[in-house]
C-alpha positions as CSV (number, residue, x, y, z in Angstrom):
1,M,-8.2,-20.9,-4.8
2,L,-7.3,-19.1,-1.5
3,T,-4.3,-20.1,0.5
4,Q,-2.8,-18.6,3.7
5,S,0.9,-18.0,3.6
6,G,3.1,-20.2,5.7
7,K,5.5,-19.4,8.6
8,G,9.0,-20.2,9.0
9,K,12.5,-19.5,7.7
10,G,12.7,-18.6,4.0
11,P,15.2,-19.9,1.5
12,D,18.8,-18.9,1.5
13,L,18.7,-16.6,-1.5
14,R,22.4,-17.1,-2.1
15,L,21.9,-20.8,-2.9
16,I,19.1,-20.5,-5.4
17,N,19.1,-23.5,-7.8
18,L,18.8,-22.0,-11.2
19,S,17.7,-25.3,-12.8
20,R,14.5,-25.0,-10.7
21,L,13.7,-21.4,-11.6
22,P,11.2,-20.4,-14.3
23,T,12.4,-20.2,-17.9
24,F,12.2,-16.4,-17.7
25,L,14.8,-16.2,-14.9
26,I,17.2,-18.6,-16.6
27,Q,16.8,-16.5,-19.8
28,Y,17.6,-13.3,-17.8
29,P,20.1,-14.2,-15.1
30,R,21.2,-10.6,-15.0
31,M,17.8,-9.0,-14.6
32,K,17.2,-5.3,-15.3
33,L,14.3,-4.1,-13.2
34,L,12.3,-0.9,-13.4
35,L,10.4,0.3,-10.3
36,I,7.8,3.0,-10.6
37,G,6.9,5.4,-7.8
38,S,8.4,7.7,-5.3
39,G,6.9,7.2,-1.8
40,G,7.5,5.1,1.3
41,R,5.9,2.1,-0.2
42,E,8.3,2.4,-3.2
43,H,11.3,2.7,-0.9
44,A,10.3,-0.4,0.9
45,L,9.8,-2.2,-2.4
46,A,13.2,-1.0,-3.7
47,W,14.9,-2.1,-0.5
48,K,13.4,-5.6,-0.7
49,L,13.8,-6.0,-4.5
50,A,17.4,-5.0,-4.3
51,Q,18.0,-7.9,-1.9
52,S,17.3,-10.4,-4.8
53,P,20.4,-12.0,-6.2
54,L,18.6,-12.0,-9.6
55,V,18.6,-8.2,-10.0
56,A,21.7,-6.8,-11.7
57,R,20.5,-3.3,-12.4
58,M,17.5,-1.3,-11.1
59,W,16.0,2.0,-11.9
60,C,13.3,3.8,-10.0
61,A,11.1,6.5,-11.7
62,P,11.2,9.0,-10.1
63,G,12.4,7.6,-6.7
64,N,13.5,9.7,-3.8
65,A,16.6,10.5,-1.7
66,G,16.4,7.2,0.2
67,I,15.9,5.0,-2.8
68,A,18.9,6.5,-4.4
69,E,21.0,5.2,-1.6
70,E,19.9,1.6,-1.9
71,R,22.5,-0.9,-3.3
72,L,21.9,-4.2,-5.1
73,A,22.9,-7.4,-3.2
74,K,24.3,-8.9,-6.4
75,H,27.2,-6.5,-6.8
76,G,26.6,-3.4,-4.7
77,A,25.5,-1.1,-7.5
78,L,23.2,1.8,-6.5
79,V,19.6,1.9,-7.5
80,E,19.4,4.6,-10.3
81,C,16.6,7.2,-9.8
82,V,15.4,8.8,-13.1
83,P,13.4,12.0,-13.0
84,L,10.2,10.7,-14.7
85,P,6.8,11.2,-13.0
86,A,4.9,8.0,-12.2
87,E,1.9,9.4,-14.0
88,D,3.7,10.2,-17.2
89,L,3.0,7.0,-19.1
90,P,4.4,8.1,-22.5
91,K,7.8,9.0,-21.0
92,L,7.9,5.9,-18.9
93,L,7.3,3.8,-22.1
94,A,9.9,5.7,-24.0
95,F,12.4,5.0,-21.2
96,A,11.5,1.3,-21.2
97,Q,12.0,1.2,-25.0
98,Q,15.4,2.7,-24.6
99,E,16.7,0.7,-21.6
100,R,14.7,-2.5,-22.1
101,P,14.0,-3.6,-18.5
102,D,13.3,-7.3,-18.1
103,F,10.6,-6.6,-15.5
104,T,8.7,-3.5,-14.3
105,V,7.1,-3.2,-10.9
106,V,4.4,-0.6,-10.3
107,G,4.0,0.8,-6.8
108,P,1.3,3.6,-6.8
109,D,-2.4,3.6,-7.7
110,N,-2.5,6.4,-10.3
111,P,-0.5,4.8,-13.1
112,L,-2.3,1.5,-12.6
113,A,-5.7,3.3,-12.9
114,A,-4.4,5.1,-16.0
115,G,-3.5,1.7,-17.7
116,I,0.3,1.5,-17.5
117,V,0.1,-2.3,-17.3
118,D,-1.9,-2.5,-20.5
119,L,0.4,0.0,-22.3
120,F,3.6,-1.8,-21.3
121,Q,2.2,-5.3,-22.2
122,A,1.1,-4.0,-25.6
123,N,4.6,-3.0,-26.2
124,G,6.1,-6.3,-25.2
125,F,7.2,-5.5,-21.6
126,K,6.7,-7.8,-18.6
127,I,5.1,-5.7,-15.8
128,W,3.6,-6.5,-12.5
129,G,0.3,-4.9,-11.3
130,P,-3.4,-5.1,-12.2
131,N,-4.4,-4.0,-15.7
132,K,-6.7,-1.0,-16.2
133,Q,-9.9,-3.1,-15.8
134,A,-8.8,-4.7,-12.6
135,A,-7.4,-1.5,-11.2
136,Q,-11.0,-0.2,-11.1
137,F,-11.3,-1.9,-7.7
138,E,-9.4,1.1,-6.3
139,G,-9.9,3.6,-9.1
140,S,-13.7,3.7,-8.6
141,K,-15.4,3.1,-5.2
142,A,-18.7,2.9,-7.0
143,F,-17.4,0.1,-9.2
144,S,-16.1,-1.8,-6.1
145,Q,-19.3,-1.3,-4.2
146,D,-21.4,-2.6,-7.0
147,F,-19.1,-5.6,-7.5
148,M,-19.4,-6.5,-3.8
149,E,-23.2,-6.2,-3.7
150,R,-23.5,-8.4,-6.9
151,H,-21.2,-11.0,-5.7
152,G,-22.1,-11.4,-2.0
153,I,-19.1,-9.8,-0.5
154,P,-19.9,-8.5,3.0
155,T,-19.9,-4.7,3.0
156,A,-21.7,-1.7,4.4
157,K,-25.2,-0.5,3.3
158,S,-24.4,2.1,0.6
159,G,-25.6,4.4,-2.2
160,T,-23.8,6.0,-5.2
161,F,-24.7,9.6,-6.2
162,T,-24.0,12.2,-8.8
163,D,-26.6,14.6,-7.4
164,P,-25.9,16.4,-4.0
165,V,-29.5,16.6,-3.1
166,A,-30.2,12.8,-3.5
167,A,-26.9,12.2,-1.6
168,K,-28.0,14.3,1.3
169,Q,-31.4,12.5,1.4
170,F,-29.6,9.1,1.7
171,A,-27.3,10.4,4.3
172,A,-30.3,11.6,6.3
173,S,-31.7,8.1,6.1
174,L,-28.7,6.9,7.9
175,D,-29.1,9.7,10.6
176,G,-25.9,11.3,9.2
177,R,-23.7,8.4,10.5
178,C,-21.8,8.0,7.2
179,A,-18.6,7.5,5.4
180,V,-18.8,10.0,2.5
181,K,-16.3,9.0,-0.2
182,A,-15.1,10.5,-3.4
183,D,-15.5,7.9,-6.2
184,G,-12.1,8.4,-7.7
185,L,-8.5,8.4,-6.5
186,A,-7.7,11.0,-3.9
187,L,-4.3,10.0,-2.5
188,G,-6.0,8.1,0.3
189,K,-7.7,11.1,1.7
190,G,-11.0,11.2,-0.1
191,V,-13.1,9.9,2.8
192,L,-15.0,12.0,5.2
193,L,-16.6,10.4,8.3
194,T,-19.7,12.0,9.8
195,T,-21.9,11.4,12.9
196,S,-24.7,13.8,12.3
197,V,-27.0,14.9,9.4
198,R,-25.4,18.4,9.4
199,E,-21.9,16.9,9.2
200,A,-22.9,14.6,6.4
201,E,-24.5,17.5,4.4
202,Q,-21.3,19.5,4.9
203,A,-19.2,16.5,3.7
204,V,-21.3,16.1,0.5
205,D,-21.0,19.8,-0.3
206,E,-17.2,19.8,0.4
207,I,-16.7,16.9,-2.0
208,M,-19.3,17.6,-4.7
209,V,-19.8,21.4,-4.6
210,S,-16.5,22.7,-3.3
211,K,-14.6,20.0,-5.1
212,A,-12.1,19.3,-2.3
213,F,-10.8,16.3,-4.2
214,G,-11.2,17.7,-7.7
215,A,-12.7,15.4,-10.4
216,A,-12.5,12.4,-8.0
217,G,-15.6,13.8,-6.3
218,Q,-17.8,14.2,-9.4
219,R,-19.5,11.0,-8.1
220,I,-19.6,9.9,-4.5
221,V,-20.3,6.7,-2.5
222,I,-22.0,7.0,0.9
223,Q,-21.8,4.1,3.3
224,E,-23.3,3.5,6.6
225,L,-20.7,4.2,9.4
226,L,-19.5,0.8,10.5
227,E,-18.3,0.2,14.1
228,G,-15.6,-2.2,15.1
229,M,-11.9,-2.8,14.8
230,E,-10.4,-1.9,11.4
231,I,-7.6,-4.0,10.0
232,S,-5.7,-4.1,6.7
233,L,-5.7,-7.4,4.7
234,H,-3.3,-8.0,1.8
235,A,-3.4,-10.8,-0.7
236,L,-1.0,-11.4,-3.7
237,C,-3.1,-12.6,-6.7
238,D,-2.3,-14.2,-10.0
239,G,-5.6,-14.3,-11.7
240,K,-6.6,-17.7,-10.0
241,V,-5.0,-17.8,-6.6
242,A,-4.9,-15.3,-3.7
243,K,-2.1,-15.7,-1.2
244,L,-3.2,-14.1,2.1
245,F,-0.7,-12.0,4.1
246,P,-0.6,-11.9,7.9
247,T,-2.7,-9.2,9.7
248,S,-1.6,-5.5,10.0
249,Q,-3.3,-2.4,11.2
250,D,-2.9,1.1,9.7
251,H,-3.6,4.4,11.5
252,K,-5.4,6.8,9.1
253,R,-6.2,9.8,11.4
254,A,-3.5,12.5,11.7
255,L,-3.5,12.8,15.5
256,D,-3.2,10.6,18.6
257,G,-6.3,8.8,19.7
258,D,-7.6,8.6,16.1
259,A,-8.4,12.3,16.1
260,G,-7.9,14.8,13.3
261,L,-8.3,14.5,9.5
262,N,-7.9,11.3,7.5
263,T,-4.4,10.9,6.0
264,G,-2.6,8.4,3.7
265,G,-1.5,6.6,6.8
266,M,0.4,7.8,9.9
267,G,1.9,4.4,10.9
268,A,1.3,0.6,10.9
269,Y,2.2,-2.6,12.6
270,S,2.1,-6.3,11.9
271,P,0.9,-8.7,13.2
272,A,-2.3,-7.3,14.7
273,P,-3.6,-9.4,17.6
274,F,-7.3,-9.1,16.9
275,L,-7.4,-12.2,14.8
276,T,-5.9,-15.7,15.3
277,D,-4.5,-17.5,12.3
278,A,-7.8,-19.5,12.1
279,E,-9.9,-16.4,12.3
280,L,-7.7,-14.8,9.6
281,R,-8.4,-17.7,7.3
282,T,-12.1,-17.4,8.0
283,V,-12.2,-13.7,7.3
284,G,-10.1,-14.2,4.2
285,E,-12.4,-16.9,2.8
286,A,-15.5,-14.7,3.6
287,I,-14.1,-12.0,1.4
288,L,-11.6,-13.4,-1.1
289,Q,-13.5,-16.5,-2.1
290,P,-16.6,-14.6,-3.4
291,W,-14.1,-12.0,-4.8
292,L,-12.2,-14.6,-6.8
293,R,-15.5,-16.1,-8.1
294,G,-16.8,-12.6,-9.0
295,C,-13.6,-11.8,-10.9
296,A,-14.0,-15.1,-12.9
297,A,-17.6,-14.4,-13.6
298,D,-17.0,-10.8,-14.8
299,G,-13.9,-11.7,-16.8
300,I,-11.5,-9.7,-14.6
301,D,-7.9,-10.9,-14.7
302,F,-6.5,-9.5,-11.5
303,R,-2.7,-10.0,-11.2
304,G,-1.2,-7.9,-8.5
305,L,-1.8,-7.0,-4.8
306,L,-5.4,-6.7,-3.5
307,Y,-5.7,-4.7,-0.3
308,P,-9.2,-4.7,1.2
309,G,-9.7,-2.5,4.2
310,V,-11.9,-4.5,6.6
311,M,-14.0,-3.6,9.7
312,L,-14.5,-6.4,12.2
313,T,-18.1,-5.7,13.2
314,K,-20.4,-7.5,15.6
315,S,-22.2,-9.0,12.6
316,G,-18.9,-10.2,11.0
317,P,-16.2,-8.8,8.9
318,K,-17.2,-6.2,6.3
319,V,-15.2,-4.6,3.5
320,L,-14.9,-0.9,3.7
321,E,-13.2,-0.6,0.3
322,F,-10.6,-2.2,-2.0
323,N,-7.1,-1.0,-3.0
324,A,-5.3,-2.5,-5.9
325,R,-1.7,-2.1,-4.7
326,F,0.4,-2.5,-1.6
327,G,-0.7,-0.3,1.3
328,D,1.5,2.5,2.6
329,P,2.7,2.3,5.4
330,E,1.7,-1.4,5.6
331,T,4.4,-2.3,2.9
332,Q,7.0,-1.1,5.3
333,V,6.0,-3.6,8.0
334,Y,5.2,-6.5,5.7
335,L,8.4,-6.4,3.7
336,T,10.5,-6.2,6.9
337,R,8.9,-9.6,7.8
338,L,8.8,-11.3,4.4
339,E,11.5,-13.9,4.0
340,N,10.8,-14.8,0.3
341,D,12.6,-13.3,-2.6
342,L,10.1,-10.6,-3.6
343,V,11.2,-10.7,-7.3
344,E,10.3,-14.3,-7.5
345,L,6.9,-13.7,-5.9
346,L,6.0,-10.8,-8.1
347,L,7.0,-12.7,-11.2
348,A,4.9,-15.6,-10.1
349,S,2.0,-13.3,-9.6
350,C,2.5,-11.8,-13.1
351,E,2.8,-15.2,-14.8
352,G,0.0,-17.1,-13.0
353,R,2.4,-19.3,-11.0
354,L,1.6,-18.4,-7.4
355,A,0.3,-21.9,-6.6
356,D,3.9,-23.0,-6.8
357,H,5.0,-20.6,-4.0
358,E,4.4,-20.5,-0.2
359,L,4.8,-17.1,1.4
360,Q,7.3,-17.3,4.4
361,W,7.1,-14.8,7.2
362,S,9.4,-14.0,10.2
363,S,7.9,-14.5,13.6
364,N,9.1,-10.9,14.4
365,A,6.7,-8.0,14.9
366,S,7.3,-4.8,12.9
367,V,6.2,-1.2,13.6
368,C,6.4,1.8,11.3
369,V,5.9,5.3,12.6
370,V,5.4,8.0,10.0
371,M,7.0,11.4,10.5
372,A,5.1,14.0,8.6
373,S,5.5,17.7,7.6
374,G,3.8,20.3,9.8
375,G,0.3,21.0,8.5
376,Y,-0.2,17.6,6.8
377,P,-2.7,16.4,5.6
378,G,-3.4,20.1,4.8
379,S,-0.9,22.5,3.3
380,Y,2.7,22.1,4.4
381,P,6.1,23.6,3.6
382,K,8.8,21.7,1.7
383,G,12.6,21.9,1.6
384,K,13.2,21.6,5.4
385,V,16.6,19.9,6.2
386,I,16.4,16.5,7.8
387,T,19.1,15.3,10.2
388,G,19.6,12.1,12.1
389,I,18.5,9.5,9.5
390,A,22.0,7.8,9.5
391,A,21.9,7.6,13.3
392,A,18.5,6.0,13.2
393,N,19.5,3.5,10.5
394,A,22.5,2.6,12.6
395,L,20.2,1.1,15.3
396,P,19.6,-2.7,15.2
397,N,16.8,-4.0,13.2
398,T,15.8,-0.5,12.1
399,K,15.2,1.0,8.6
400,V,14.1,4.6,7.8
401,F,12.0,4.4,4.6
402,H,11.9,7.8,2.7
403,A,8.5,8.9,1.6
404,G,8.6,12.6,0.8
405,T,12.3,13.5,0.5
406,A,14.7,15.0,-2.0
407,L,18.3,16.0,-2.2
408,K,19.2,19.7,-2.2
409,D,22.8,21.0,-2.1
410,G,23.9,17.7,-0.7
411,Q,21.4,17.6,2.1
412,T,18.2,15.5,2.5
413,V,15.2,17.7,2.7
414,T,11.4,17.3,3.0
415,N,9.5,17.1,-0.2
416,G,6.0,15.8,0.8
417,G,3.4,15.5,3.5
418,R,4.5,12.1,4.8
419,V,8.3,12.4,4.9
420,L,9.7,9.2,6.5
421,G,8.4,5.8,7.6
422,V,10.6,4.9,10.6
423,T,10.4,1.1,10.9
424,A,11.8,-1.3,13.5
425,W,11.3,-5.1,14.1
426,A,11.8,-7.3,17.1
427,K,10.7,-10.5,18.7
428,D,7.5,-8.9,20.1
429,L,5.4,-5.9,19.4
430,A,6.2,-3.9,22.5
431,T,10.0,-4.2,21.8
432,A,9.5,-3.3,18.1
433,R,7.3,-0.3,19.0
434,N,9.9,1.0,21.5
435,A,12.6,0.6,19.0
436,A,10.7,2.5,16.3
437,Y,10.1,5.4,18.6
438,A,13.8,5.4,19.8
439,A,14.7,5.8,16.2
440,V,12.2,8.6,15.6
441,E,13.8,10.5,18.5
442,K,17.0,10.7,16.6
443,I,15.5,12.4,13.5
444,H,14.8,16.1,13.3
445,F,13.3,18.5,10.8
446,E,11.4,21.8,11.3
447,A,7.7,21.3,12.3
448,A,7.9,17.4,12.2
449,H,4.9,15.7,13.7
450,F,4.0,12.0,14.3
451,R,1.5,10.0,16.3
452,H,2.7,8.8,19.6
453,D,0.2,5.9,19.8
454,I,1.1,3.6,16.8
455,A,0.4,0.0,17.8
456,A,-1.0,1.1,21.2
457,K,-4.3,-0.6,20.6
458,A,-2.6,-3.9,20.4
459,L,-0.8,-3.6,23.8
460,P,-2.1,-3.8,27.3
461,M,-2.5,-0.4,28.9
């Protein structure tokens, strides 16, 4: 069952009728919640989850400097960051066994692919996110490509290879116009786009011979290079139902005009004007209906967030790849528009109750501009002092989400490639975009760089 989320004003969370809540929420009126991750996506999740009147205590492992400043709406307590890596599953389980969280939310892809959901469930903990089998949609591009071809999901012509020679021959058959992809997880950067046979051969060597993405590149997928407008779709799933989000668009390339290397995302905005609501439903049905049927046929119980990257080609929408978690920086623009209680939605996803919920979205537009460290997505320094975050946060309808930050001697410093996701929302896209860039101008750190054209494609020149 595929449904599109509704629009309108969400419920007043202060007036929740406990008698209508699931038994789980009545049983745990003072919920303890554990969030796993440390990036901009996780800061946005922490910010939104903390707004729920159901949450009485929240930890984030490992968190970041911004997450550590978030306060719970219930009583003003701070979110507690605990220095446990998101990939260290044994230590995370030990922490859960000590503190007994009522609910755990997983942000990043690595722990999902490693099986954290299976591990926590086996030890009696309620946890949101796809299990290890379902997380293969992101953990293996070869798995996803095979699934799409078997179940009639529109996608690009492709081949999967473990031999560089065979890979180069296939790339040559496409005249070198390819997307060359590491099969495994590569922090959103394991894709090289080529437009000639020489470039394609170099890309194959970079991934398979030079091992630019490590073990993720032992096997590669080569797709024909699709042309069109790329959009990000998100759908919240509970194993039976997929609730489609509004449109958004990410900006993957590092530099203005979609130049430079691929990154984890340099900015995003929502809604994107390239699809009407009716067209969004059509695209969603073309992709998600056969995906749901395929999951049922293959015995895959997907409970989490499915994020297909989609190219709107002349011959119709085609899936570039699947992700099995919230996008980053799409999360920042989606959660500043979402009017539901996120805790309720994620619990419904986890428990197979999404059919009982209608997603509610603000009519506002939201824009996120990523401020990155100098050198990103290549090597970059850390420890640069950041100033101006408080001034930016003081602007109306503006939130600075931390992605790669840390605290050092009482100061916020850079601690990653993507440092901040400066986000603003307003009644229309142009106003939101101007507000986001006004906030960016208040923030400074050495060698900071950002794109100046986030959302420009959606606005008249």
